[in-house]
VOGU-3710 file (C-alpha; in Angstrom, 3 decimals, decimal comma):
1> mkplhpeler> 33,443/-101,173/-295,430  35,786/-101,744/-292,502  35,973/-105,230/-290,905  33,598/-105,775/-288,008  35,621/-108,362/-286,088  38,130/-105,963/-284,434  35,342/-104,005/-282,712  33,692/-107,225/-281,531  37,010/-108,444/-280,133  37,544/-105,134/-278,347
11> rrreslyrhr> 34,166/-105,505/-276,658  35,111/-109,018/-275,518  38,447/-107,829/-274,114  36,821/-104,990/-272,206  33,989/-107,150/-270,765  31,415/-105,189/-272,760  30,215/-108,007/-275,036  26,516/-108,737/-274,734  24,967/-112,204/-274,861  21,354/-113,298/-275,136
21> rvssaqpgve> 19,940/-115,870/-272,762  17,220/-118,297/-273,873  14,167/-118,812/-271,687  12,104/-121,952/-272,219  9,023/-121,051/-270,184  6,572/-118,259/-269,409  8,078/-115,120/-267,877  8,098/-115,230/-264,106  10,399/-114,986/-261,125  11,400/-118,645/-261,547
31> qqidgesmll> 12,380/-119,753/-265,044  14,434/-122,160/-267,082  17,239/-120,027/-268,536  19,711/-121,675/-270,914  18,525/-125,003/-269,565  19,087/-124,150/-265,890  16,582/-123,328/-263,154  16,998/-119,686/-262,162  15,458/-117,291/-259,661  15,167/-113,960/-261,478
41> fcsndylgla> 15,828/-110,543/-260,016  16,218/-108,710/-263,330  12,719/-108,569/-264,811  10,588/-105,411/-265,082  7,369/-107,359/-264,420  6,961/-105,346/-261,228  3,400/-106,383/-260,349  3,678/-109,991/-261,508  0,959/-109,563/-264,143  2,737/-110,999/-267,200
51> thpevvdama> 1,522/-114,520/-266,394  -1,742/-113,669/-264,633  -4,384/-116,179/-265,846  -6,918/-113,443/-266,649  -4,376/-111,504/-268,715  -3,259/-114,617/-270,592  -6,880/-115,616/-271,221  -7,693/-112,113/-272,526  -4,762/-112,377/-274,931  -6,023/-115,727/-276,224
61> rgaarfgags> -9,590/-114,480/-276,602  -8,321/-111,336/-278,284  -6,343/-113,381/-280,802  -9,387/-115,553/-281,502  -11,473/-112,437/-282,199  -8,997/-110,060/-283,858  -6,300/-112,404/-285,195  -2,575/-112,573/-284,447  -1,715/-109,125/-285,803  -3,300/-105,789/-286,646
71> gsahlvcghs> -2,609/-106,060/-290,366  -1,806/-102,381/-290,889  -0,827/-99,059/-289,393  -3,320/-97,275/-287,139  -4,093/-94,676/-289,822  -4,795/-97,232/-292,563  -7,003/-99,985/-291,157  -5,097/-101,310/-288,132  -6,819/-99,319/-285,377  -9,167/-101,771/-283,678
81> eahhlleqel> -11,890/-101,411/-281,091  -9,482/-102,962/-278,562  -6,928/-100,218/-279,248  -9,563/-97,504/-278,994  -11,007/-98,702/-275,687  -7,538/-99,167/-274,187  -6,564/-95,607/-275,103  -9,670/-94,272/-273,374  -9,022/-96,321/-270,240  -5,339/-95,357/-270,069
91> aefvgrpral> -6,210/-91,665/-270,416  -8,729/-91,914/-267,596  -6,250/-93,771/-265,375  -3,559/-91,078/-265,674  -6,054/-88,194/-265,610  -5,569/-86,883/-269,159  -8,088/-86,064/-271,912  -6,466/-88,398/-274,468  -3,897/-91,163/-274,866  -2,225/-92,531/-277,991
101> lfstgymanl> -0,820/-96,056/-278,278  2,639/-96,705/-279,719  4,195/-100,069/-280,505  7,132/-99,544/-278,077  8,296/-97,020/-275,513  11,254/-96,215/-277,739  8,888/-95,299/-280,566  6,676/-93,254/-278,255  9,622/-91,113/-277,165  10,922/-90,711/-280,711
111> gavtallgrg> 7,463/-89,813/-281,965  6,650/-87,268/-279,283  9,915/-85,316/-279,288  10,384/-85,249/-283,067  6,766/-84,180/-283,625  7,047/-81,271/-281,200  10,518/-79,918/-281,991  12,636/-79,019/-284,997  15,501/-76,796/-286,063  15,714/-73,635/-283,975
121> dcvyqdrlnh> 14,169/-75,263/-280,889  15,952/-76,587/-277,768  15,551/-79,791/-275,790  16,984/-80,041/-272,266  17,726/-83,505/-270,893  19,088/-85,136/-267,755  22,402/-86,869/-268,455  21,029/-90,173/-267,146  17,918/-90,159/-269,343  17,036/-93,360/-271,195
131> aslidaglls> 18,732/-93,856/-274,567  15,412/-93,465/-276,388  15,031/-89,932/-275,021  18,565/-88,970/-276,033  18,037/-90,421/-279,519  14,734/-88,571/-279,780  16,474/-85,306/-278,996  19,148/-85,927/-281,613  16,645/-86,937/-284,297  14,455/-83,899/-283,643
141> rarlkryphn> 17,246/-81,632/-285,015  16,663/-79,298/-282,095  19,652/-78,214/-280,045  20,226/-80,875/-277,395  21,487/-79,552/-274,053  22,188/-81,982/-271,217  22,484/-81,139/-267,543  24,032/-83,122/-264,630  21,779/-85,738/-263,095  18,884/-84,229/-261,113
151> dsaalerlla> 20,669/-80,864/-260,950  17,814/-78,353/-260,966  20,177/-75,402/-260,563  22,065/-76,422/-263,708  18,781/-76,858/-265,576  17,669/-73,383/-264,528  20,939/-71,860/-265,773  20,403/-73,505/-269,151  16,772/-72,409/-269,385  17,761/-68,855/-268,507
161> thaqgealvv> 19,866/-68,716/-271,697  16,991/-69,823/-273,946  16,321/-67,061/-276,465  14,285/-68,413/-279,368  12,191/-71,348/-280,529  10,373/-73,872/-278,385  11,925/-75,192/-275,158  11,187/-78,766/-274,074  12,551/-80,269/-270,850  12,604/-84,062/-270,929
171> sdgvfsmdgd> 13,259/-86,451/-268,049  12,685/-89,958/-266,840  10,289/-90,108/-263,895  12,162/-93,045/-262,351  15,689/-93,413/-263,696  15,977/-96,919/-265,071  19,516/-97,721/-263,929  19,664/-95,823/-260,607  16,056/-96,197/-259,437  15,842/-92,650/-258,098
181> laplpemarl> 13,180/-90,062/-258,930  13,407/-86,873/-260,954  12,706/-83,708/-258,902  9,494/-83,109/-260,837  7,914/-80,437/-258,600  11,007/-78,238/-258,967  11,280/-78,996/-262,686  7,635/-78,030/-263,185  8,266/-74,734/-261,377  11,269/-73,989/-263,610
191> crrhdawlmv> 9,311/-74,795/-266,760  6,506/-72,441/-265,731  9,003/-69,681/-264,993  10,825/-70,066/-268,327  7,824/-70,877/-270,542  9,071/-74,383/-271,365  7,192/-77,645/-271,892  7,892/-80,576/-269,545  7,828/-84,152/-270,842  8,197/-87,133/-268,482
201> ddahgfgvlg> 8,896/-90,730/-269,451  7,398/-92,641/-266,516  8,172/-96,133/-267,782  9,273/-97,404/-264,365  6,813/-95,412/-262,245  3,554/-96,137/-264,077  1,566/-98,850/-262,297  4,028/-98,930/-259,398  4,097/-95,546/-257,651  1,294/-93,539/-256,074
211> ekgsgtlell> -1,688/-94,745/-254,079  -3,653/-95,669/-257,213  -0,545/-96,569/-259,220  -0,665/-93,844/-261,844  3,016/-93,122/-261,325  5,681/-90,666/-260,266  3,503/-87,587/-260,802  0,864/-88,923/-258,406  3,502/-89,839/-255,826  5,113/-86,386/-255,933
221> gveardvpvl> 1,855/-84,441/-256,175  2,565/-82,948/-259,609  -0,507/-81,776/-261,534  -1,196/-82,979/-265,076  -1,146/-79,398/-266,350  2,493/-79,089/-265,246  3,565/-82,071/-267,383  1,899/-81,575/-270,779  3,534/-84,699/-272,263  3,435/-87,985/-270,328
231> vctlgkalgt> 4,903/-91,206/-271,736  4,330/-94,611/-270,106  5,104/-98,174/-271,122  2,897/-101,251/-270,892  5,622/-103,908/-270,822  6,764/-103,296/-267,261  4,219/-102,991/-264,436  1,315/-104,046/-266,694  3,239/-107,062/-267,986  2,230/-106,830/-271,662
241> fgafvagsea> 3,763/-104,758/-274,484  3,666/-101,327/-276,042  3,475/-97,750/-274,765  1,362/-94,630/-274,848  1,609/-90,856/-274,792  -1,020/-89,022/-272,747  -1,949/-85,354/-272,841  -4,356/-82,812/-274,244  -6,645/-83,258/-277,216  -4,401/-80,937/-279,230
251> lietliqrar> -1,250/-82,878/-278,296  -2,668/-86,244/-279,330  -4,054/-84,894/-282,595  -0,657/-83,323/-283,325  1,068/-86,673/-282,758  -1,435/-88,454/-285,007  -0,582/-85,980/-287,757  3,173/-85,657/-287,231  4,714/-88,517/-285,209  6,513/-90,619/-287,806
261> syiyttalpp> 7,006/-93,571/-285,459  3,209/-93,706/-285,071  2,196/-93,041/-288,672  4,623/-95,323/-290,462  4,505/-98,561/-288,509  2,149/-101,483/-288,003  -0,199/-101,105/-285,053  0,215/-103,177/-281,919  -1,639/-106,521/-282,224  -5,214/-105,986/-280,976
271> avaaatrvsl> -4,891/-109,097/-278,788  -2,140/-107,310/-276,838  -4,440/-104,327/-276,351  -7,223/-106,644/-275,141  -4,860/-108,280/-272,635  -3,603/-104,870/-271,458  -7,156/-103,715/-270,684  -7,430/-106,603/-268,221  -3,949/-105,961/-266,842  -4,788/-102,296/-266,292
281> rlardeswrr> -7,946/-103,260/-264,408  -5,979/-105,628/-262,175  -3,289/-103,033/-261,485  -5,978/-100,506/-260,589  -8,162/-102,769/-258,468  -5,583/-105,013/-256,772  -3,656/-102,377/-254,841  -2,218/-105,116/-252,653  0,316/-105,762/-255,419  1,843/-102,302/-254,978
291> hrlaqliaqf> 1,726/-102,595/-251,202  3,388/-106,009/-251,356  6,084/-104,629/-253,644  6,718/-101,672/-251,327  7,080/-104,064/-248,367  9,607/-106,183/-250,281  11,623/-103,101/-251,246  11,759/-101,901/-247,638  12,656/-105,362/-246,353  15,373/-105,814/-248,950
301> reeaarlglp> 16,943/-102,448/-248,172  16,832/-103,095/-244,434  18,495/-106,503/-244,789  21,002/-105,203/-247,346  22,020/-102,407/-244,952  22,501/-104,955/-242,182  24,806/-106,928/-244,500  26,686/-103,780/-245,470  25,766/-104,000/-249,155  26,578/-100,766/-251,034
311> llesdtpiqp> 23,139/-99,945/-252,459  22,319/-96,694/-254,230  19,536/-94,563/-252,759  16,284/-95,874/-254,232  12,807/-96,603/-252,884  11,646/-98,121/-256,170  11,870/-101,740/-257,399  15,220/-100,865/-259,040  18,000/-101,546/-256,509  21,495/-101,104/-258,003
321> ivagsaeral> 24,799/-102,196/-256,466  27,650/-100,353/-258,189  30,699/-102,491/-258,953  32,740/-99,891/-260,813  34,429/-101,878/-263,552  32,605/-103,961/-266,129  34,840/-106,936/-265,232  33,813/-106,761/-261,590  30,105/-106,470/-262,380  30,313/-109,482/-264,713
331> dwsrrlqqqg> 32,142/-111,495/-262,070  29,476/-110,704/-259,467  26,709/-111,643/-261,892  28,375/-114,961/-262,835  28,897/-115,914/-259,212  25,243/-115,243/-258,443  24,224/-117,303/-261,457  26,277/-120,228/-260,130  23,994/-120,092/-257,087  20,865/-120,106/-259,251
341> vlvsairppt> 20,131/-116,368/-258,941  19,992/-114,274/-262,108  20,893/-110,576/-261,807  22,162/-108,831/-264,915  25,453/-106,947/-265,011  24,803/-103,491/-266,466  27,843/-102,017/-268,217  28,798/-99,025/-270,356  27,430/-97,502/-272,510  24,142/-98,235/-270,706
351> vpegsarlri> 25,674/-96,604/-267,605  28,616/-94,166/-267,431  32,193/-95,460/-267,397  33,255/-96,588/-263,949  29,701/-97,263/-262,745  29,005/-100,800/-263,998  26,620/-102,515/-261,630  24,277/-105,250/-260,641  20,742/-104,015/-261,301  18,438/-105,867/-258,922
361> tlsaahseeh> 14,722/-105,532/-259,618  11,975/-106,690/-257,293  8,487/-107,919/-258,129  5,284/-108,431/-256,189  5,597/-112,047/-257,355  8,708/-112,595/-255,221  8,187/-114,430/-251,943  9,950/-114,075/-248,592  11,930/-117,204/-249,468  12,999/-115,708/-252,794
371> larllqalas> 14,249/-112,578/-251,040  16,158/-114,661/-248,502  17,881/-116,588/-251,308  18,914/-113,360/-253,007  20,331/-111,866/-249,808  22,182/-115,071/-248,978  23,723/-115,146/-252,444  24,718/-111,457/-252,261  26,232/-111,933/-248,808  28,445/-114,725/-250,137
381> lsleapr> 30,088/-112,336/-252,616  31,629/-110,009/-250,010  30,545/-107,044/-252,094  32,421/-103,816/-251,634  31,749/-100,370/-253,039  34,272/-99,320/-255,713  37,120/-97,143/-254,475
//
């Protein structure tokens, strides 16, 4: 086996080395990180529900009733009443007949794509799709064909060459590093024309977008029938943990029979499912959280434009500022941290070479004062777009 140290040293030299930070308190927009007080603009807790007293209490009561863990896989004896009720409520919320819980979003994507495709089939993916979707395509053993970001014309050219096997088009709903939306109405039209399935991972749209918060499809007016496979996560807007796939009765039964990442793993702790039921209710009923978040996004973009900050086009909580080099992104992040503001530097291979960035994320839990601190800190950096 070759030595591991040279590769680690290369990552350090090229500013690609990753470090973990240690939090000593509940998640929230203000935390103790590595012993220092920090204002966070890098969490995916978009609605501020991770520390909501009712959600925390539901988790505690769920643990008292069901125990700390599920004890088994769903298909053995780990599928609890809490899981079952949550699946029903999630399906109703997104307007689908059925939903199936997975332990993580990564596992949901792996399970769905590998259960539906195999040798002789084709999977078509946006080049900026999440790593879990790319890995799912590779593991499915189908032919993986990638098209330029949000390029519907390129996707149509690829679909026009499809000759045999199943065709599955897979895309993020909200792209996790750019914050922009997939052109789902056009993609749905292309899939209908070329007899292809459309699968959307709406991890960053679910709970955030649309009048009722069901996600990117609601916002863009895309019907459920046009997206047969919908994947959403619970650890972002809902503030808990896990994921689900939603779709037809036949789809969910197929995944139960064939999705290896569902069959061969321990079920999500029932206490998490119990907490998520409360979180889902709050996200549904307290629409002010989404409205507050939308106001913060608009205010941030307006103030950032006034300061001349080089933001990418995004109307979602994900607001990237591209630095270009990994070294520059790290420098910006460190200088913000010195001012008590935590914004992660995102570097290759998470984003393409030459597009390292600060990835600012906003939450309904942020206040006007928090936003002012962020803008003041960003203004002090004299940020410039990469040449």
